[in-house]
TIMAR-768821 format. One record per residue (C-alpha): chain; x, y, z negated. Coordinates in Angstrom, 3 decimals. Each point is the difference from the previous one (the first is absolute). Layout:
REM TIMAR-768821
+-------+----------+----------+----------+
| chain |       px |       py |       pz |
+-------+----------+----------+----------+
|     A |        X |        Y |        Z |
...
+-------+----------+----------+----------+
REM end
This chain:
REM TIMAR-768821
+-------+----------+----------+----------+
| chain |       px |       py |       pz |
+-------+----------+----------+----------+
|     A |   29.791 |   49.426 |   23.948 |
|     A |   -2.336 |    3.856 |    0.669 |
|     A |   -2.186 |   -0.736 |    2.947 |
|     A |    1.173 |    1.816 |    3.523 |
|     A |   -3.078 |    2.169 |    0.389 |
|     A |   -0.746 |    3.553 |    0.284 |
|     A |    0.513 |    2.395 |   -2.720 |
|     A |    1.008 |    0.102 |   -3.902 |
|     A |    1.168 |   -2.940 |   -1.826 |
|     A |    1.067 |    0.101 |   -3.403 |
|     A |    3.148 |   -1.415 |   -0.689 |
|     A |   -0.634 |    0.456 |   -3.916 |
|     A |    1.861 |    2.341 |   -2.389 |
|     A |   -0.739 |    3.095 |    1.920 |
|     A |    1.010 |   -1.310 |    3.121 |
|     A |   -2.050 |   -0.074 |    3.521 |
|     A |    0.613 |   -0.731 |    3.773 |
|     A |   -2.126 |    1.333 |    2.754 |
|     A |    0.406 |   -2.315 |    2.531 |
|     A |   -0.935 |    0.467 |    3.669 |
|     A |   -0.340 |   -3.469 |    2.121 |
|     A |    1.065 |   -0.960 |    2.044 |
|     A |    3.370 |    2.010 |   -0.202 |
|     A |    0.358 |    0.594 |    3.322 |
|     A |    1.207 |    3.287 |    1.778 |
|     A |   -0.719 |    2.826 |   -2.303 |
|     A |   -2.193 |   -2.216 |   -2.229 |
|     A |    2.707 |    0.721 |   -3.546 |
|     A |   -0.739 |   -0.852 |   -3.385 |
|     A |    0.191 |    2.755 |   -3.172 |
|     A |    0.569 |   -0.107 |   -3.565 |
|     A |   -1.495 |    1.229 |   -3.121 |
|     A |    2.084 |    0.009 |   -3.487 |
|     A |   -2.172 |    1.314 |   -3.006 |
|     A |    1.281 |    0.699 |   -3.639 |
|     A |   -2.532 |    2.271 |   -2.015 |
|     A |   -0.211 |    3.075 |    1.318 |
|     A |    2.528 |   -0.107 |    2.717 |
|     A |   -0.146 |   -2.219 |    3.604 |
|     A |    1.709 |   -0.850 |    2.424 |
|     A |   -0.698 |   -0.349 |    4.054 |
|     A |    2.165 |   -2.070 |    1.966 |
|     A |   -0.105 |    1.305 |    3.809 |
|     A |   -3.183 |    1.168 |    1.076 |
|     A |   -1.602 |   -1.367 |    3.881 |
|     A |    0.362 |    0.836 |    3.729 |
|     A |   -2.368 |    2.476 |   -0.157 |
|     A |   -2.483 |    2.442 |   -1.915 |
|     A |   -3.198 |   -1.860 |    0.259 |
|     A |    1.606 |   -3.464 |   -0.935 |
|     A |    1.596 |    1.707 |   -2.682 |
|     A |   -3.079 |    1.777 |   -1.350 |
|     A |   -1.477 |   -3.251 |    0.115 |
|     A |    2.698 |   -1.755 |   -2.621 |
|     A |   -0.262 |    3.275 |   -1.886 |
|     A |   -3.730 |   -0.751 |   -0.270 |
|     A |    0.783 |   -3.701 |   -1.254 |
|     A |    2.297 |    1.310 |   -2.226 |
|     A |   -2.461 |    2.169 |   -2.001 |
|     A |   -2.862 |   -2.472 |    0.578 |
|     A |    2.681 |   -2.744 |   -2.097 |
|     A |    1.630 |    2.318 |   -2.586 |
|     A |   -1.861 |    3.248 |    0.371 |
|     A |    3.367 |    1.683 |    0.451 |
|     A |   -0.918 |    2.263 |    2.839 |
|     A |    2.371 |    1.471 |    2.754 |
|     A |    0.848 |    2.911 |   -2.578 |
|     A |    0.620 |   -1.628 |   -2.792 |
|     A |    2.828 |   -1.930 |    1.876 |
|     A |    3.767 |    1.149 |   -1.572 |
|     A |    2.420 |   -0.612 |    2.326 |
|     A |    0.099 |   -2.255 |    3.800 |
|     A |    3.127 |   -1.811 |    1.092 |
|     A |    0.754 |   -0.835 |    3.523 |
|     A |    1.768 |   -2.493 |    0.804 |
|     A |    1.506 |    0.955 |    3.719 |
|     A |   -1.054 |    2.421 |    2.299 |
|     A |   -2.693 |   -1.870 |    2.096 |
|     A |   -3.394 |    1.412 |    0.568 |
|     A |   -1.674 |   -2.719 |   -1.181 |
|     A |    1.403 |    0.195 |   -3.208 |
|     A |    0.369 |    4.249 |   -0.510 |
|     A |   -2.885 |    1.175 |    2.796 |
|     A |   -2.829 |    0.598 |   -3.225 |
|     A |    2.685 |    1.784 |   -2.176 |
|     A |   -2.095 |    2.555 |    0.250 |
|     A |   -3.199 |   -0.947 |   -1.702 |
|     A |    2.063 |   -1.143 |   -3.178 |
|     A |   -0.141 |    3.910 |   -0.821 |
|     A |    1.573 |    0.208 |   -3.453 |
|     A |    2.329 |   -2.381 |   -0.127 |
|     A |    3.813 |    0.276 |    0.474 |
|     A |    1.356 |   -1.670 |    2.854 |
|     A |    2.929 |   -1.644 |   -0.221 |
|     A |    1.879 |   -1.906 |    2.545 |
|     A |    4.372 |   -0.478 |    1.092 |
|     A |    1.753 |    2.379 |    1.316 |
|     A |    0.186 |   -1.520 |    2.895 |
|     A |   -3.568 |   -0.896 |    0.502 |
|     A |   -0.833 |    3.924 |    0.032 |
|     A |    2.040 |    0.671 |    2.074 |
|     A |   -1.723 |   -2.519 |    2.219 |
|     A |   -3.410 |    1.224 |   -0.883 |
|     A |    1.099 |    3.400 |    1.252 |
|     A |    1.983 |   -1.031 |    3.181 |
|     A |   -1.737 |   -2.762 |    1.481 |
|     A |   -3.703 |   -0.962 |    1.506 |
|     A |   -1.905 |    2.301 |   -1.417 |
|     A |   -3.989 |   -0.641 |   -0.095 |
|     A |   -0.224 |    2.678 |    2.870 |
|     A |    2.142 |   -1.840 |    2.332 |
|     A |   -1.401 |   -3.168 |   -0.846 |
|     A |   -3.696 |    1.747 |    1.018 |
|     A |    1.542 |    1.342 |    3.157 |
|     A |    1.461 |   -3.608 |    1.078 |
|     A |   -3.297 |   -1.329 |   -0.635 |
|     A |   -1.982 |    2.587 |    2.061 |
|     A |    2.190 |   -1.069 |    2.599 |
|     A |   -0.470 |   -3.518 |   -0.383 |
|     A |   -2.679 |   -0.888 |    2.651 |
|     A |    2.516 |    1.405 |    2.722 |
|     A |    2.552 |   -2.152 |   -1.129 |
|     A |   -0.730 |   -3.336 |    1.797 |
|     A |    0.642 |   -3.005 |   -1.910 |
|     A |    2.130 |    1.579 |   -2.902 |
|     A |   -3.052 |    2.337 |   -0.251 |
|     A |   -1.941 |   -3.047 |   -0.485 |
|     A |    2.327 |   -1.472 |   -2.991 |
|     A |    0.050 |    3.595 |   -1.448 |
|     A |   -3.453 |   -0.055 |   -0.076 |
|     A |   -0.318 |   -3.590 |   -1.467 |
|     A |    2.600 |    0.919 |   -3.191 |
|     A |   -0.941 |    3.761 |   -0.692 |
|     A |   -2.955 |    0.437 |    1.876 |
|     A |   -1.565 |   -0.687 |   -3.518 |
|     A |    0.951 |    3.036 |   -1.644 |
|     A |   -0.743 |    3.823 |    0.131 |
|     A |    3.329 |    2.019 |   -0.089 |
|     A |   -2.102 |    3.392 |    1.094 |
|     A |    0.075 |    2.097 |   -2.765 |
|     A |    2.654 |   -1.669 |   -2.707 |
|     A |    2.278 |    2.136 |   -1.487 |
|     A |    2.589 |   -1.400 |   -1.269 |
|     A |    1.149 |    0.623 |   -3.700 |
|     A |    4.065 |   -0.079 |   -0.386 |
|     A |    1.819 |   -1.117 |   -3.400 |
|     A |   -0.356 |    2.198 |   -3.226 |
|     A |    3.057 |   -1.924 |   -1.415 |
|     A |    3.056 |   -2.453 |    1.976 |
|     A |    2.725 |   -1.956 |   -1.686 |
|     A |    2.842 |   -2.144 |    1.595 |
|     A |    1.037 |   -3.402 |   -1.551 |
|     A |   -2.587 |   -1.363 |   -2.982 |
|     A |   -2.039 |    2.588 |   -1.895 |
|     A |   -2.289 |   -1.102 |   -3.175 |
|     A |   -3.231 |    1.597 |   -0.731 |
|     A |   -3.095 |   -0.192 |   -2.432 |
|     A |   -3.242 |   -0.390 |    0.056 |
|     A |   -1.603 |    0.348 |   -3.216 |
|     A |    2.305 |   -2.977 |   -1.987 |
|     A |    0.666 |   -2.061 |    2.915 |
|     A |    3.940 |    0.223 |    1.593 |
|     A |   -0.468 |   -0.100 |    3.969 |
|     A |    3.442 |   -0.169 |    1.474 |
|     A |   -0.065 |    1.448 |    3.512 |
|     A |    2.884 |   -1.797 |    1.961 |
|     A |    1.342 |    0.999 |    3.237 |
|     A |    0.999 |   -2.748 |    2.816 |
|     A |    0.182 |    1.619 |    2.713 |
|     A |    0.524 |    0.700 |    2.941 |
|     A |   -1.255 |   -3.130 |    1.315 |
|     A |   -3.488 |   -0.117 |    1.157 |
|     A |   -0.265 |    3.916 |    0.117 |
|     A |    3.040 |    2.261 |   -1.371 |
|     A |   -1.232 |    0.552 |   -3.134 |
|     A |   -1.615 |   -3.253 |   -1.440 |
|     A |   -0.640 |   -0.479 |   -3.955 |
|     A |   -1.567 |   -2.563 |   -2.212 |
|     A |   -2.676 |    0.600 |   -2.907 |
|     A |    1.280 |   -2.103 |   -3.082 |
|     A |   -1.666 |   -0.377 |   -3.038 |
|     A |    1.964 |   -2.125 |   -2.169 |
|     A |   -1.835 |   -0.086 |   -3.063 |
|     A |   -3.084 |   -1.689 |    2.251 |
|     A |    1.963 |   -2.176 |    2.154 |
|     A |   -1.789 |    1.502 |    3.299 |
|     A |    2.012 |    1.723 |    2.962 |
|     A |   -1.807 |    2.144 |    2.801 |
|     A |    2.501 |   -0.488 |    2.786 |
|     A |   -1.479 |    2.677 |    2.828 |
|     A |    1.275 |   -1.047 |    3.710 |
|     A |    3.159 |   -2.190 |   -1.318 |
|     A |   -2.437 |   -2.746 |   -0.395 |
|     A |   -2.909 |   -1.120 |    2.522 |
|     A |   -1.336 |   -3.088 |   -0.865 |
|     A |   -1.569 |   -2.171 |    3.146 |
|     A |    0.927 |    2.995 |    2.197 |
|     A |    3.185 |    0.282 |    2.165 |
|     A |    2.057 |    2.780 |   -1.666 |
|     A |    1.507 |    2.491 |    2.308 |
|     A |    3.354 |    1.746 |   -0.846 |
|     A |    0.248 |    3.655 |    1.303 |
|     A |    2.835 |    0.843 |   -1.950 |
|     A |    2.232 |   -2.778 |   -0.998 |
|     A |    2.682 |   -0.793 |   -0.674 |
|     A |   -1.246 |   -3.523 |    0.163 |
|     A |    2.259 |   -1.194 |   -3.356 |
|     A |   -1.790 |    3.039 |   -2.063 |
|     A |   -3.189 |   -1.268 |    0.556 |
|     A |    1.057 |   -3.805 |   -0.968 |
|     A |    1.663 |    1.048 |   -2.816 |
|     A |   -2.950 |    1.516 |   -1.289 |
|     A |   -2.101 |   -3.064 |    0.422 |
|     A |    3.030 |   -1.466 |   -2.259 |
|     A |   -0.771 |    2.918 |   -2.790 |
|     A |   -3.559 |   -1.082 |   -0.364 |
|     A |    0.884 |   -3.165 |    0.450 |
|     A |    2.341 |    0.345 |   -3.237 |
|     A |   -3.029 |    1.813 |   -2.114 |
|     A |   -2.244 |   -1.304 |   -2.404 |
|     A |   -2.918 |    0.484 |    1.875 |
|     A |   -3.551 |   -1.834 |    0.245 |
|     A |   -2.173 |    2.465 |    2.084 |
|     A |    1.492 |    1.382 |    2.661 |
|     A |   -2.435 |    2.535 |    2.428 |
|     A |    1.432 |    0.220 |    3.624 |
|     A |   -0.329 |    2.578 |    2.652 |
|     A |   -2.060 |   -1.588 |    2.118 |
|     A |   -1.748 |   -3.771 |   -1.014 |
|     A |   -0.935 |   -1.692 |   -2.674 |
|     A |    1.176 |    0.073 |   -3.672 |
|     A |    2.948 |   -2.481 |   -0.557 |
|     A |    3.003 |   -1.286 |   -2.076 |
|     A |    3.222 |   -0.644 |    0.881 |
|     A |   -0.886 |   -2.737 |    2.674 |
|     A |   -0.762 |    2.862 |    1.934 |
|     A |    3.105 |    1.793 |   -0.657 |
|     A |    1.514 |   -2.846 |    1.474 |
|     A |   -1.652 |   -0.755 |    2.871 |
|     A |    0.567 |    3.977 |    1.013 |
|     A |    3.684 |   -0.754 |   -0.878 |
|     A |    0.501 |   -3.317 |    2.419 |
|     A |   -2.184 |    1.953 |    3.025 |
|     A |    2.702 |    3.074 |   -0.154 |
|     A |    3.225 |   -2.536 |   -0.338 |
|     A |   -1.736 |   -2.036 |    2.817 |
|     A |   -0.047 |    2.946 |    2.096 |
|     A |    3.241 |    1.744 |   -0.952 |
|     A |    2.046 |   -3.631 |    0.804 |
|     A |   -2.054 |   -0.445 |    3.133 |
|     A |    0.439 |    3.797 |    1.705 |
|     A |    3.952 |   -0.320 |   -0.809 |
|     A |    0.094 |   -3.054 |    1.814 |
|     A |   -1.662 |    1.958 |    2.730 |
|     A |    1.890 |    2.941 |    0.156 |
|     A |    3.384 |   -1.752 |   -0.335 |
|     A |   -1.641 |   -2.217 |    3.531 |
|     A |   -0.131 |    3.432 |    1.843 |
|     A |   -3.869 |    0.061 |   -0.481 |
|     A |   -1.464 |    3.713 |    0.030 |
|     A |   -2.060 |    0.468 |   -3.425 |
|     A |   -3.276 |   -0.626 |    2.504 |
|     A |    1.082 |   -3.459 |    1.413 |
|     A |    0.979 |   -1.006 |   -4.081 |
|     A |   -3.904 |    1.250 |   -1.011 |
|     A |   -1.468 |   -1.800 |    2.992 |
|     A |    2.598 |   -3.390 |   -0.713 |
|     A |   -0.414 |    0.008 |   -3.787 |
|     A |   -2.199 |   -3.168 |   -0.838 |
|     A |   -2.669 |    1.085 |   -2.492 |
|     A |    0.378 |   -3.484 |   -1.665 |
|     A |   -2.015 |   -0.479 |   -3.008 |
|     A |   -0.908 |    3.880 |   -0.168 |
|     A |   -1.997 |    0.022 |    2.832 |
|     A |   -2.941 |   -0.582 |   -1.617 |
|     A |    0.330 |    3.871 |   -2.024 |
|     A |   -1.979 |    2.898 |    1.045 |
|     A |    1.624 |    2.283 |    2.646 |
|     A |    2.960 |   -2.077 |    0.972 |
|     A |    1.036 |    2.818 |    2.338 |
|     A |    1.624 |    1.843 |   -2.114 |
|     A |    2.988 |   -1.954 |    0.705 |
|     A |    1.136 |    2.498 |    3.051 |
|     A |    0.192 |    2.588 |   -2.222 |
|     A |    2.167 |   -1.902 |   -3.001 |
|     A |    2.038 |   -1.724 |    2.741 |
|     A |    0.952 |    3.339 |    1.370 |
|     A |    0.793 |    1.296 |   -3.265 |
|     A |    2.239 |   -2.594 |   -0.469 |
|     A |    1.580 |    0.373 |    3.388 |
|     A |    0.692 |    3.794 |   -1.303 |
|     A |    1.633 |   -0.963 |   -2.993 |
|     A |    2.075 |   -2.165 |    1.636 |
|     A |    1.215 |    2.837 |    2.737 |
|     A |    0.509 |    2.525 |   -2.263 |
|     A |   -2.969 |    1.874 |    1.856 |
|     A |   -1.449 |    2.997 |   -1.558 |
|     A |   -1.757 |    1.961 |    3.342 |
|     A |   -3.312 |    0.774 |   -0.378 |
|     A |   -2.778 |   -2.462 |    0.425 |
|     A |   -2.495 |   -0.811 |    2.635 |
|     A |   -2.955 |   -0.796 |   -1.966 |
|     A |   -2.826 |    0.285 |    2.197 |
|     A |    2.621 |   -2.513 |    2.270 |
|     A |   -0.078 |   -2.439 |   -2.826 |
|     A |   -4.028 |    0.253 |   -0.652 |
|     A |   -0.037 |   -1.120 |    3.575 |
|     A |    2.700 |   -2.505 |   -0.137 |
|     A |   -2.464 |   -1.572 |   -3.322 |
|     A |   -2.971 |    0.349 |    2.077 |
|     A |    1.555 |   -2.379 |    3.020 |
|     A |    1.198 |   -2.447 |   -2.992 |
|     A |   -3.854 |    0.005 |   -1.309 |
|     A |   -1.031 |   -0.367 |    3.151 |
|     A |    2.836 |   -2.999 |    0.946 |
|     A |   -1.354 |   -1.549 |   -3.690 |
|     A |   -3.636 |    0.109 |    1.191 |
|     A |    1.174 |   -2.049 |    3.444 |
|     A |    1.719 |   -2.436 |   -2.434 |
|     A |   -3.257 |   -0.690 |   -1.566 |
|     A |    0.503 |    2.115 |   -3.297 |
|     A |   -2.943 |    2.098 |   -0.621 |
|     A |    0.354 |    3.566 |   -1.199 |
|     A |    0.682 |   -0.354 |   -3.429 |
|     A |    3.043 |   -2.527 |    0.904 |
|     A |   -2.283 |   -3.099 |   -0.624 |
|     A |   -0.347 |   -2.629 |    2.221 |
|     A |   -3.494 |   -0.751 |    2.075 |
+-------+----------+----------+----------+
REM end
């Protein structure tokens, strides 16, 4: 299995993965597919500095400059997969219709830059925000939106390679997609898969995400490049499916018992998942499942959710989990 080290990894047959350990907040992966004079980049990174570093690594290894990349697929709207889009200037940018809508209307880089400027005055929440987002530079990022959108499934070509774009959202976000290259048995998942890291469900429903795991498990794939964490195979998918099913079951029990979402998030035991990165994300996933059960479509208090995660992060630290979620 490919080592989980920073940089561009050659997977063979014109496939590459750009990895960013440890895969925690903002440190996402990207993919690259090359065939002949055609190429496809799967996602950019959380700021333009990191994206430029990735593009330099691609050029050093493949001689493919940023201006030579012909297509860019954004697997979903989150900034750690889209904020570097502007640097891939000549590529045609493709996303799901729902993903493009989220990119246009939710959490633009200017908003994140403004929040981070205020973080030093926000107490414990601000300290948490600086911990998870402080390494990134959102100032000056101008988001480039997709040129082409689709719903359902879409097949594109990269040279002679067939690449299947498969919409599986709403799940992690509203417009998630998978990038599957059947002939080479390779799958790029975006944040439909976290490996050794706790998934966070902003959109749901949780059953859609579990169904996406089942769809991945049914594929004939050998190498799977997740949105965060090391390259994996179907074992990584099974582990995350187990987590999602566990959290759904435990959340529904507590909802039926009359707990509110925050009480439930604090009450659910992490079990074997406590060693995964960022265990505090359970606060958002539980809240999303509660909203699904209750049919709640009201606007969300995103800052309030980050505050809950900061409290859980501190709580787990007091229990002997370090910032990465691992036991001291």
